[in-house]
C-alpha positions, 0 to 999 in steps of 0.5 A: 500500500502506498505511503503517506510519506510518499505524497509528502515528499512529492509535495515538498519536491514540487514546492522547492522546484517552484521556489528555485525556479522563481529565484532563477528567473529573478537572477536572469532578469537582473542580468538583463537576460529575457530568454525563457528558462529551460528546466531541462538545461544544465546550468552552472550555478548551485540553484540550477543544479539543485533544480535539475536534481529536484526535477529528476527526483520528482519524476522518480517519485511520480513514476514510483507512485504510478507503479503503485497504481496511485491517482496522483491528482487525488494526492495533490487535491487531498483524498476524501475523508475516510479514504487513503491508506490505513494511517489516515486521510491525507492533506487534513493536518499540517504542522509548523515547526520553528527551528534554529541552530543547536536545537535538540537533535531528538526534539526536532527529528522525532516529531518530524519523522513521526508526523510525516509517517502519519501523513501529516504535513510538517513545515520546518522554518528558521529565522534568517534561513530559507528552504534547503538551508541546514541547522546544526543540532545538539545532543543533550544528555547526562554524562557524569557532570553537574549539567547535561553535556552538549555534543554535535548532532545530525544536520537538519535540513529546513523545508520551508521559508520563515518569511512565508509563514502564515500561522492560519494555515497550520493546525499545530505548532512545535518548538523543539528545545535547545539554546536557540530558544533564547534568541527566538524569545527576543524575535518579534516575528517569532513571538507574533507567530506563537501569539497567533497560535495561542489566541487561536487555541491551536496546540503548541508543543514545547519541550525542555527550554522552548517554554521560554517562548510561552514566557516571553509572550505571556501566554503561560500565565495561569497555565500548568507547565513543566520543562527542564528544571532550570526553567522553573523560576521563569515559569513562576515569574511569568505567572505559570503554574509549575509542575515537576516533571515526574516521571521524566517520561510524562507531559503536562497538557493544559488547554492547548499547551503541551509541555515536557521536560524533553525528549524522554517524554516523546511517547506521551508528547506525540500521543497528546499532540495527535489527540489534540489535533483530533486523531483517533488511534486504533489497533495498538491496544495490546500490541507489543514490540521489542527492539534488539540493540547494542552499543553504537546502535544508530541514534535515530534508528533506535529512538524514533521508532521506539518513541513513535510506536510508544506514542501510538499506544504500543508497549515497547521494550528494548533489550541488549545481550549482556545488559540489564534493565536500566543499563545504557547503550551508547548510540552513534550518529551517522550523517553525510558530511561530504565524505564517501561514507557517512561520519560517526559521532557520539549520540544520546544514551539509550536506556535498556528497558528489559533484562536479556534473560526475560525475553519471551518471544510469545509476549511480542508481536514484532521484532525491530532491529535498528542499524548502526554498528551494533548489528556487527556485535549482535551477529557474533552472539549465537543466542541473538541469532537463535532468538531472531530465528524463533521470531520467524518460526512463530510467524511474528513481524520482523523488521530491520533498518539499515545495517540491521539486515546483517542480523537478518542475513545471519539468521537466514531470513533474507532468502528469496525476500525483496529488501529495501537496501542502500548501496552499501548493504547490497553485498550483505543482502545478496549473500543472504539470498535476498533481492536488492531493491534500491528504488524504495525507502521501505519494503514489506515482503510478507511479515518481513519489513526492511528499510534503507536507513534513518532517512527512510524512517517515516516510510518504515514507521508507516509500513510497520503500523500497517503490518500491525493493523494500527490506524490513525484517522483524523 
């Protein structure tokens, strides 16, 4: 079944083409060149090359959608209520996210990929930046010091222009946490946008330090609110009602304001945000998912689906051989920074929720194997390989992201299966007897689900929910 994220990717591609085309026309006009702009020509400047790339990408997306027998005109116009894929109707909800340099990595990417998986349009903007620009992100976690440590995170690419924001066009506002919120709290345009959402009673989701914008606008007065504990004096001085973040996985909802201490609360945060926008979630009751991980698991590939599926109401657990409940796994950030292969940086800690010896296959509906370098460790443990085989023998849903297919190959589960595969994983899939499919981000073959890597997570999450019979309808 076609994915909501396919439509969203096509919409963004077409929009970016229009933006770049307009810039090229203005550039040519300023040079006194009135010759018509030919999209298929090869130009020497960066904007023209970008236009060519987008045109090819759009053609590929349209071809893929046609192959899946999709009516593209319905995708452009928005499908009728009650129709579409099982993750909900398309074109009915849109969200604005205000970003900035050194925003918290998880706090931007988790809602961004989770909402896209559910067919929700999400425009990411930042003052002084345009669509296509990148923002630095920051990893915030406790590493044995008095305050959290800040490390360099992934690069995040914006998909909309801040100067073109029309608050009335959106159903909700998300403001990630991070140091950038101090700058935003003094930006009149940003405060005007926040005020517009507040006055309209639309959901505003804040985490960590972004409650500072509620303080700056005065709309926190009389509202119950939680945040990172250093925000307590500011919340109370502004007339807000401070709520201790206990436990740290909990959120506070007061009217249209959703607040959380930070990314550990993302499961409840996503659930509240979806329901505040009118979502009806079904099929997740009594569904249980277990994630197999180890040190140097890819940061996004473990956390984004873990928090998202928890937000949809599934029971999610994570286990690692040799670790107990409460132990930490070191994660790794893999990002493309201009080299032939992606770079690796330290990510957040991920907390194991289950002792390894407590795993019972019958207790779970699904197994998820994230990528990163942890699968290299897992394939060397015969008990791990045997556990994966047991999930297959009991006809459970089994899924793998990126290098997670290494473990599927070791367990003999790729034989005769079509697998969504990146270029670097082709040899591993082939030697495992699988069929390499590079043209799609995520692919289900029976009860086996594979995804290329973390950029494919919206597709992966949508496919996983479909396999588990989970629906989200607005």
